[in-house]
C-alpha angles and dihedrals in degrees: 000000000000089000089064093046089055086070091070085079090067109089106171134139090229097055127070102236119244109232101179145330126206145144125248142178094206091112095052095264139060101281128185112219126197119189119202136173112280122233112190118225091008120150134201123244088252091058091043101047110011107041110075118142133165125233090277093058094251118138114248131200115280120227117246111269109242119250091235090060092047092050088052089053091048093051093047095047092046089053091050094047091048091056091045094050091045088059089053092250136115128227093219091171119075101140114147088238090060102042111091127217103207099171139357104323089337111132136181132191109244136188092037115159095029094100090044088064105035093044096037093122092061088070094193118182113267092230089058092050092049091051089051089056089069091056092048090047092053093045091052093053092043092051091053094044094051097035089235111133093185092067093070098056110022141058093256112152109263102196095085091047092051089052091052090061089074091074096060112014140059127258091250091056093047092048091050093053092044090052090053093050097046111089117227117254110248132281087023119082132202116256119214091207088061089052092050092051089052093056096038093120091056091046090059091050091049091048091052091050090051091053091052090049090050091050090051092049093048091048092051091047091050090054091050091049090052091050091049092050093052092043089054091053094046089049089055092051090049093054094046102047125083096022103125091144098053108133089328087275114159090215088073096050128100091268097039133100092275092058091091090060090058089050090049090051089055091046091055104036109016105050119146134192129239090281093053094252120140117264115209109194113164091185089058091049093049092046093051095046093048092051091047091050091049093046093233118198090225113122126223134188117243119198127187121237092253091049090236097114128052126176135179110213137158127234088242091061091046092052090051090053092048092052093046094047095046091047090056091053090056097048099080094053096034090226124152126223 
């Protein structure tokens, strides 16, 4: 079991982390349990590229996977294998049914360490296993490129499949796959650093794409944070307004201190035009809520529905009233918001 626990040293974005491995009799037998990180809604490469059926359940032809996507896979797997080999381990398992797609074109090697345990008695040299990783790597990419799942896990001849790459892919891509599939001549051994230098141009392209994806994700997250901030403020106003009976406190009545919050609610959400028809202006609502959240010193005029009351108040004063009123609502239950 120690061979599985050694995988805890591998901390790489391209490898599904091994959490634990143990044996148990909880299922009425002697079971071997592996625990890995969980990625919700992830798919395998088989489900992503090899499982296409029509509404009748019949398999349909799969579109050729673009070279850009395959280069992204190559760069990610090379990064994962580099970390694995640096820890004096070997991936050994690169079957399409075990490689996870956790996001758009984002893959991770899964099921690592299992063969180290179940084939422990074989006791093969680590150098040999690491050299075999290159072959498995090449077979995986070739299987996806040619839409032939058998290439990844069987002894199917590869020459014809390599020739078929000429129809859809560049010379650089074909040479890269061929280098992976060509065993080193003893006593020489393949060096992953040499492979990485050979695909350095594609690594820079992949890195640039990852930066763009990161910028997009941060931008989307920022928008969601803004939405959450304004929702929180609107929720506060909703709980404060229309509570004239609260603890029989005059501050909550129509003439109390909270009255300006009701007028502000009408100013933001219940505006009407000269004909008395509702005016729905989302830009006005967002502007008002942002100024309230910031506590702007800008003053606005609040008028009651019957035009009998008129007040000049700043957003800063309104924010203070919102915080005080909401704080009072939380006191009886001792809850935090």
